[in-house]
C-alpha positions as CSV (number, residue, x, y, z in Angstrom):
1,M,-0.3,-0.1,0.0
2,T,1.2,3.3,-0.6
3,K,1.8,5.9,1.9
4,P,-0.9,8.6,1.1
5,F,-3.6,5.8,1.0
6,L,-2.4,4.7,4.8
7,L,-2.5,8.1,6.0
8,F,-6.1,8.7,4.3
9,L,-7.4,5.4,5.7
10,F,-5.9,6.7,9.4
11,A,-7.7,9.7,9.0
12,V,-11.2,8.2,8.3
13,C,-11.1,5.9,11.0
14,C,-9.7,8.4,13.3
15,T,-12.6,11.0,12.2
16,F,-15.4,8.5,11.6
17,P,-16.1,8.2,15.3
18,L,-17.0,11.7,15.8
19,L,-18.7,12.3,12.6
20,T,-21.2,9.5,13.8
21,A,-21.3,11.2,17.5
22,V,-22.2,14.3,15.8
23,C,-24.9,13.2,13.1
24,D,-26.5,10.8,15.0
25,P,-27.0,12.1,18.7
26,P,-28.3,9.7,21.4
27,N,-31.8,9.7,22.4
28,N,-32.9,11.6,25.8
29,P,-34.8,8.4,27.5
30,E,-36.1,10.6,30.1
31,L,-38.5,12.3,27.3
32,F,-40.3,9.0,27.0
33,E,-40.6,8.2,30.4
34,Q,-42.2,11.4,31.5
35,K,-45.8,11.6,32.6
36,G,-47.8,11.3,29.4
37,G,-44.9,10.2,27.2
38,L,-44.5,12.2,24.0
39,V,-48.2,12.5,23.4
40,P,-49.6,13.8,26.9
41,N,-52.8,14.8,25.8
42,K,-55.8,14.7,23.3
43,Q,-54.6,18.0,21.5
44,T,-51.2,16.4,20.7
45,A,-52.7,13.0,19.5
46,V,-54.8,14.9,17.1
47,R,-52.3,17.0,15.6
48,I,-50.5,14.0,15.4
49,A,-53.1,11.9,13.6
50,E,-53.9,15.2,11.2
51,A,-50.2,15.5,10.2
52,I,-50.2,12.0,9.1
53,L,-53.9,11.5,7.7
54,F,-54.3,14.8,5.5
55,P,-51.7,13.7,3.0
56,I,-53.2,10.1,2.6
57,Y,-57.0,11.0,2.4
58,G,-57.0,14.9,2.2
59,E,-57.8,17.5,4.6
60,K,-61.2,18.4,3.6
61,M,-62.1,14.5,3.9
62,I,-60.6,14.2,7.3
63,R,-62.2,17.4,8.8
64,E,-65.7,16.3,7.6
65,Q,-65.3,13.4,10.1
66,R,-65.3,15.7,12.7
67,P,-66.0,15.7,15.8
68,Y,-63.7,12.7,16.4
69,Q,-64.1,9.7,18.6
70,I,-60.9,10.1,20.9
71,K,-60.2,7.3,23.7
72,L,-57.0,6.9,25.6
73,R,-56.5,2.8,26.4
74,K,-53.5,1.0,27.8
75,G,-51.1,4.0,26.8
76,K,-52.7,4.5,23.1
77,W,-54.7,7.1,21.6
78,I,-57.3,5.7,19.6
79,I,-58.9,8.3,17.1
80,D,-61.6,7.5,15.0
81,G,-63.7,9.9,12.6
82,A,-67.1,10.7,13.3
83,P,-69.6,8.1,11.0
84,P,-71.3,9.7,8.2
85,P,-74.9,10.7,8.6
86,P,-77.3,8.1,8.1
87,G,-78.2,7.5,4.3
88,F,-74.5,8.9,3.1
89,A,-72.0,6.2,2.0
90,G,-68.7,6.5,2.7
91,G,-66.7,5.6,6.2
92,S,-64.7,7.1,8.6
93,F,-60.9,6.8,9.5
94,H,-59.0,5.1,12.3
95,I,-55.8,5.9,13.6
96,V,-53.8,4.2,17.0
97,I,-50.9,6.6,18.2
98,L,-48.7,4.9,20.9
99,Q,-48.6,7.7,23.7
100,R,-45.0,7.0,25.0
101,D,-43.1,7.5,21.6
102,A,-46.0,8.6,19.0
103,R,-45.5,5.4,17.1
104,V,-48.5,4.9,14.7
105,L,-49.7,1.4,15.4
106,E,-52.9,1.2,13.3
107,I,-54.0,3.1,10.3
108,G,-56.9,3.0,8.2
109,H,-60.1,4.0,6.6
110,D,-63.6,2.0,6.4
111,A,-65.7,2.4,3.1
C-alpha cells in the first residue's frame, strides 16, 4: 500500500467516530418516560393524527369527520372519525398512536 493511502485510511478511521457522534445524537430516554410520554394529551394526539392523515386521505375528507372520537386506552390514543350521517355513503378513518413515543400502530379507513 502507498503511504498517502495509509494516511487517508488512518484519518478516516480516526474521524469516523466523531462524525457519527455529531450526526446521530443519542436519544434522551427521560422524554419517553415523562408523565404522558411524547403524546400527553388529546390535542397533541389529534395534531399528530391530522399530520399523518391529511396527506393520505385529504384534509377536507378528514376534517369532515369531526368531531373525532378520541380515547386513551392502555397507553394508546385511539382516534376515529365520526361516522357519516344515516343514508350517506362512506366511512371513517381509524388511527392508533402510542402515547409513549408517538408511533403509529394502526391506520386505516373503512368504506
